[in-house]
C-alpha positions in Angstrom: -69.2 112.1 154.0 -68.3 115.7 153.6 -70.9 118.4 152.7 -69.8 121.0 150.2 -71.0 124.4 151.2 -68.8 126.5 148.9 -67.7 124.5 145.9 -66.0 127.6 144.4 -63.8 128.0 147.4 -62.9 124.3 147.4 -61.9 124.5 143.8 -59.7 127.5 144.5 -57.9 125.6 147.3 -57.5 122.5 145.1 -56.8 124.3 141.8 -53.1 123.3 141.9 -53.9 119.9 143.5 -51.9 118.7 146.5 -48.7 116.9 145.9 -46.4 115.6 148.7 -43.3 113.5 149.2 -42.1 111.4 152.1 -38.5 112.6 151.7 -37.9 113.9 155.2 -34.1 113.7 155.2 -33.1 116.5 157.5 -29.8 116.9 155.7 -31.4 117.4 152.3 -30.5 120.8 150.9 -32.8 120.8 147.9 -36.5 120.3 147.0 -37.2 117.3 144.8 -40.0 117.7 142.2 -43.0 115.3 142.8 -42.9 112.8 139.9 -46.7 112.3 140.1 -48.2 115.1 138.0 -51.9 115.5 136.9 -52.3 116.4 133.2 -56.0 116.8 133.1 -59.0 116.1 135.5 -62.7 115.8 135.1 -64.0 115.0 138.6 -66.9 117.5 139.0 -70.2 115.6 138.8 -73.9 116.3 139.0 -76.0 114.1 141.2 -76.5 111.3 138.7 -74.3 108.1 138.9 -71.6 108.5 136.2 -67.9 108.3 135.4 -65.1 110.8 135.1 -61.3 110.6 134.8 -57.9 111.9 135.5 -54.8 111.7 133.2 -51.4 111.8 135.0 -47.7 111.2 134.5 -45.7 109.1 136.9 -43.1 106.3 136.9 -44.4 102.7 136.7 -46.0 101.2 139.7 -48.6 103.8 140.7 -51.7 102.9 142.8 -55.0 104.8 143.4 -57.5 105.1 146.2 -60.6 107.2 147.1 -61.5 108.5 150.6 -65.3 107.8 150.3 -67.2 104.7 149.5 -69.6 106.4 147.1 -66.7 106.9 144.7 -64.4 104.2 143.2 -61.2 104.5 141.1 -59.8 102.1 138.5 -56.2 102.6 137.2 -55.7 102.2 133.5 -52.1 102.9 132.4 -51.7 106.7 132.7 -55.4 107.3 133.5 -57.8 106.9 136.4 -61.5 106.2 135.8 -63.5 107.4 138.7 -67.1 106.2 139.2 -69.6 107.9 141.5 -72.9 106.5 142.7 -76.2 108.5 142.5 -76.4 111.2 145.1 -80.1 111.3 146.2 -79.4 113.8 149.0 -79.9 117.5 148.5 -76.5 118.3 149.9 -73.4 118.2 147.7 -70.5 115.9 148.7 -66.8 115.6 148.3 -64.1 112.9 148.3 -60.4 112.8 147.5 -58.7 110.7 144.9 -55.1 109.8 145.8 -52.6 108.7 143.2 -49.5 107.2 144.9 -46.2 106.2 143.5 -43.7 104.9 146.0 -43.2 107.6 148.6 -44.8 110.3 146.4 -48.5 111.1 146.0 -51.0 113.6 144.5 -54.5 114.3 145.8 -57.3 115.3 143.4 -60.7 116.5 144.7 -63.9 114.8 143.7 -67.0 116.9 143.8 -70.6 115.9 143.3 -73.6 118.2 143.6 -76.8 117.4 145.5 -80.0 116.1 143.9 -82.4 118.4 142.2 -86.2 117.7 142.0 -88.9 119.9 140.6 -92.5 119.0 140.1 -93.7 120.8 136.8 -97.4 119.9 136.7 -100.5 121.6 138.1 -101.3 121.8 141.8 -105.0 121.0 141.2 -106.6 118.6 138.8 -110.2 117.5 138.0 -110.9 114.0 136.6 -114.1 112.4 135.6 -115.9 109.6 137.5 -114.6 107.1 135.0 -111.4 105.1 135.6 -108.8 107.7 134.7 -105.0 108.0 134.3 -103.3 111.1 135.5 -99.7 112.1 134.6 -97.7 114.2 137.0 -94.6 115.5 135.3 -91.3 116.3 137.0 -87.6 117.0 136.3 -84.8 115.5 138.4 -81.1 115.1 138.6 -80.1 112.4 141.0 -83.3 112.6 143.0 -85.3 109.6 144.0 -88.8 110.9 144.6 -91.7 108.9 145.8 -95.5 109.3 145.5 -97.8 108.4 148.3 -101.1 106.7 147.5 -104.3 108.4 148.5 -107.1 106.5 150.1 -110.7 107.7 150.6 -111.8 105.4 153.4 -114.0 102.5 152.2 -112.7 102.3 148.7 -109.2 103.2 147.3 -109.2 106.1 145.0 -105.9 105.3 143.4 -105.5 101.8 142.1 -101.7 102.0 141.4 -98.9 104.4 140.5 -95.9 104.2 138.2 -92.6 106.1 138.1 -91.7 106.8 134.4 -88.5 108.6 135.2 -89.9 112.0 134.2 -93.4 111.7 135.6 -95.5 109.7 138.0 -98.6 108.1 136.5 -101.6 107.6 138.9 -104.3 105.2 137.9 -107.6 106.3 139.4 -110.4 103.8 140.1 -113.9 104.7 138.8 -115.9 106.8 141.3 -119.1 104.9 142.0 -119.9 106.6 145.3 -122.4 109.0 143.8 -120.6 111.9 145.5 -117.7 114.1 144.5 -114.5 113.1 146.1 -111.2 114.9 146.6 -107.8 113.4 147.5 -104.3 114.6 147.9 -101.3 113.0 146.2 -98.0 113.7 147.8 -94.7 113.7 145.8 -91.8 113.6 148.2 -88.1 114.0 147.7 -86.0 114.0 150.9 -87.8 116.6 153.2 -89.5 118.5 150.4 -93.1 117.6 149.5 -95.4 118.7 146.7 -99.1 118.2 147.4 -101.4 117.8 144.4 -105.1 118.0 145.0 -107.3 115.8 142.7 -111.1 116.1 142.6 -113.0 113.3 140.9 -116.6 113.9 139.9 -119.3 114.7 137.3 -122.5 116.6 137.0 -124.5 113.6 138.1 -122.8 113.7 141.5 -124.5 117.1 142.2 -128.0 116.6 140.7 -130.8 115.8 143.2 -128.7 116.7 146.2 -129.6 119.3 148.9 -127.3 122.3 148.5 -127.0 125.5 150.6 -125.9 128.9 149.6 -124.4 130.4 152.7 -122.9 133.7 153.6 -123.0 137.0 155.5 -125.7 139.5 154.4 -124.3 143.0 154.7 -127.8 144.5 154.6 -128.3 143.0 158.1 -125.2 144.9 159.4 -125.8 147.7 161.8 -123.7 149.6 164.4 -125.3 147.4 167.1 -124.4 144.1 165.4 -122.4 142.1 167.9 -121.8 138.8 166.2 -121.2 137.5 162.7 -123.9 135.0 163.4 -126.5 137.8 163.2 -125.5 138.3 159.5 -125.8 134.6 158.4 -128.2 133.9 155.6 -128.7 130.5 154.0 -130.7 129.7 150.9 -131.3 125.9 150.6 -132.8 123.7 147.9 -132.1 120.8 145.5 -129.9 121.1 142.5 -131.8 120.2 139.3 -130.3 119.7 135.9 -131.3 122.2 133.2 -128.7 121.0 130.6 -125.2 119.6 130.6 -123.9 123.1 131.3 -126.6 124.5 133.5 -128.2 123.6 136.8 -130.7 125.4 139.0 -131.1 125.6 142.8 -134.8 125.0 143.4 -135.2 126.9 146.6 -137.2 125.2 149.4 -140.6 126.6 150.1 -140.3 129.2 147.5 -140.8 129.9 143.8 -137.3 131.2 143.6 -134.8 129.4 141.4 -131.1 130.3 141.2 -129.3 129.4 138.0 -125.7 128.2 137.8 -123.5 127.5 134.8 -121.6 124.3 135.1 -118.1 123.5 133.8 -117.3 119.8 133.8 -113.6 120.4 133.2 -113.2 122.2 136.5 -116.3 121.0 138.4 -117.2 124.6 139.0 -120.4 126.5 139.2 -120.8 130.0 138.0 -123.5 132.7 138.6 -124.1 135.8 136.5 -125.7 139.1 137.2 -129.1 140.0 135.8 -130.4 136.5 136.3 -134.2 136.5 137.0 -134.6 134.1 140.0 -138.2 135.0 140.8 -141.1 136.5 138.9 -144.4 137.4 140.7 -147.4 138.7 138.9 -150.1 140.5 140.9 -152.9 143.0 140.2 -150.5 145.7 141.1 -148.0 144.7 138.5 -145.0 142.4 138.0 -142.2 142.1 140.7 -138.9 140.6 139.8 -135.8 139.4 141.7 -132.5 139.5 139.9 -128.9 138.7 140.8 -126.1 141.2 141.0 -122.3 140.7 141.4 -120.4 143.0 143.7 -116.9 143.7 145.0 -116.7 144.5 148.8 -114.4 147.5 148.0 -117.0 148.9 145.6 -119.6 148.5 148.3 -117.3 150.4 150.7 -116.9 153.1 148.1 -120.7 153.4 147.8 -121.0 153.5 151.6 -118.4 156.3 151.7 -120.2 158.2 148.9 -123.6 157.9 150.7 -122.1 159.1 154.0 -120.5 162.1 152.3 -123.8 163.1 150.6 -125.7 162.7 153.9 -123.2 164.8 155.8 -123.2 167.5 153.1 -127.0 167.6 153.1 -127.0 167.9 156.9 -124.5 170.7 156.7 -126.6 172.5 154.1 -124.0 172.0 151.4 -126.4 169.9 149.4 -130.0 171.0 148.7 -133.0 168.8 149.4 -133.5 168.4 145.6 -129.9 167.5 145.1 -129.9 165.0 147.9 -133.2 163.4 146.8 -131.9 163.1 143.3 -128.8 161.4 144.7 -130.8 158.9 146.8 -133.6 158.4 144.2 -131.6 158.3 141.0 -127.8 158.1 141.4 -127.7 155.3 144.1 -130.2 153.1 142.2 -128.2 153.6 139.0 -125.1 152.5 140.8 -126.8 149.4 142.2 -128.1 148.7 138.7 -124.7 148.6 137.1 -123.8 145.5 139.1 -126.9 143.6 137.9 -125.2 143.2 134.5 -125.0 139.9 132.7 -121.4 140.7 131.9 -120.4 140.2 135.6 -120.0 136.7 137.1 -118.6 134.7 139.9 -117.4 131.0 139.9 -116.9 128.3 142.6 -114.7 125.3 141.9 -116.2 122.4 143.9 -114.2 120.0 146.0 -114.9 117.5 148.7 -113.6 117.7 152.2 -113.6 114.3 153.8 -112.4 115.9 157.1 -115.3 118.4 157.2 -117.8 116.0 155.6 -118.9 118.4 152.8 -118.7 119.1 149.1 -118.2 122.9 148.8 -117.1 125.8 146.7 -116.4 129.4 147.6 -117.7 131.9 144.9 -115.0 134.3 143.8 -114.2 136.5 140.8 -114.5 134.5 137.5 -111.7 136.5 135.9 -114.0 137.9 133.1 -115.2 141.0 134.8 -112.4 143.6 134.3 -113.4 144.6 130.8 -117.0 145.6 131.7 -116.1 147.4 134.9 -113.2 149.2 133.3 -115.7 150.8 130.9 -117.7 152.3 133.8 -115.9 155.7 133.8 -118.7 157.3 135.8 -117.9 155.0 138.7 -114.3 155.9 138.5 -115.1 159.6 138.7 -117.2 158.9 141.9 -114.2 157.2 143.6 -114.8 153.5 142.8 -111.6 151.5 142.1 -112.7 150.4 138.6 -109.3 149.0 137.8 -109.3 146.6 140.7 -112.7 144.8 140.6 -112.7 141.5 142.4 -116.1 139.9 142.6 -116.8 138.5 146.1 -120.4 139.4 146.9 -123.7 138.1 145.5 -126.6 140.5 145.5 -130.3 140.0 145.0 -132.4 143.0 143.9 -136.1 143.7 143.7 -137.4 145.3 140.5 -140.9 146.3 139.4 -141.7 146.0 135.7 -143.2 149.1 134.2 -144.2 148.4 130.6 -141.1 146.9 128.9 -138.7 148.3 131.5 -137.6 147.0 134.9 -137.2 149.6 137.5 -134.8 149.1 140.4 -136.6 149.1 143.7 -134.2 148.0 146.4 -131.5 145.5 147.3 -132.8 142.4 149.2 -129.5 140.6 149.8 -125.8 141.4 149.6 -124.1 138.1 150.5 -120.4 138.5 151.4 -118.2 135.5 150.3 -121.0 133.1 149.4 -120.3 129.5 150.0 -122.2 126.7 148.2 -122.0 123.4 150.1 -123.6 120.0 150.4 -123.4 117.7 153.4 -121.9 114.3 152.7 -123.7 111.4 154.3 -121.0 111.0 156.9 -120.6 114.7 157.5 -123.5 115.6 159.7 -121.2 117.4 162.2 -119.8 120.0 159.8 -120.3 123.6 160.7 -120.6 125.9 157.7 -119.9 129.0 159.8 -116.5 127.6 160.7 -115.8 126.6 157.1 -116.7 130.1 155.8 -114.7 132.0 158.4 -111.7 129.8 157.7 -111.8 130.3 154.0 -113.2 133.8 153.6 -110.9 135.4 156.2 -113.5 138.0 157.3 -114.4 139.5 160.7 -117.1 141.7 162.1 -114.8 144.7 162.5 -113.7 144.3 158.9 -117.3 144.3 157.7 -118.3 147.3 159.8 -115.3 149.3 158.6 -116.2 148.4 155.0 -119.9 149.3 155.3 -119.1 152.4 157.5 -121.5 151.4 160.3 
């Protein structure tokens, strides 16, 4: 088999075709015209099995042959019908059709392109716990793709698959494990693979389970911090159902309750700013704890602003009153902006059989840009308001004065919060390793960001 690396070049070489004669008479003083002449040719094929043809002129008694087994030729009067088989390989290929008449012959090139395959569906799907059919569309020319069945250990996740010619159809068994499960389906054509992740679950798979909100608290970061482990903070509790679209993390040994929105179509949890997660009433007044949503680059901008003000105050360029106003009014106002109910983060949940956990990494929900873009004051202070990317969860303390809540201090600034639950067989999973792998953060990076 010949691979075609430059079909255009081959066409140029073969444009006039190749005709030859066995007249080798040394005494011949003239050139005789080859009587086998091609009138028209259609022998350029895509990768599918198909037919083409050649029309020619020649005296009676012509024969035809083809140089490769994947192509065949049938002589019909003054025409040749050429049939090619399906080319499932990604490389193109060539053959030569020879039309022979006595001692004379003409060669005509046969060209067939390599197979083409393209998966056109999504890379990530969520299906319900019920028995489900999932369609994975593709386009192909000549390709012969295959789908590998996924198995989840004790019970097969995929009952069967079908190839419809333009899509694979995967039939999922009902998920009766009581846990979310995630599997990979692999579409393979030659050496190219497309991996499709499918998560199967429902709200009931989360309710009543012990979940942990885990991350690195930047408020613990100092210049003397030597390990990321010193920053680890974990909030644990059971998930309880509030409604079909809302759950709460009932924190262990605390009155604190974190509220999450739930989207069954994506199996994702979301958390908003300005959510009251704890309310304590005492003789001295009412104390509240509320959520806030941050971007690490905004926190870096605040750290830079604070350092500049401190240095200016030390150098006498900022008066005591100005500095106290900055610390007592400007900084709390900046913090307060991020405790807005218009800011949110979301975490699509998936199961890792290898790690033995169900988990989701909170990231920007994609709905924050409009609110942040309106904070022109932040832009004037050097905050990158056109590039907000929520990746930090804050918890603030407020005191209620009359009908107004007054910001007191931040209690928590959790970098790349991870929500996870240990599967029954996953007792050896290490959340620190999971978070480092997925969050791509390091201690020097955090220190540079926080200016410590």
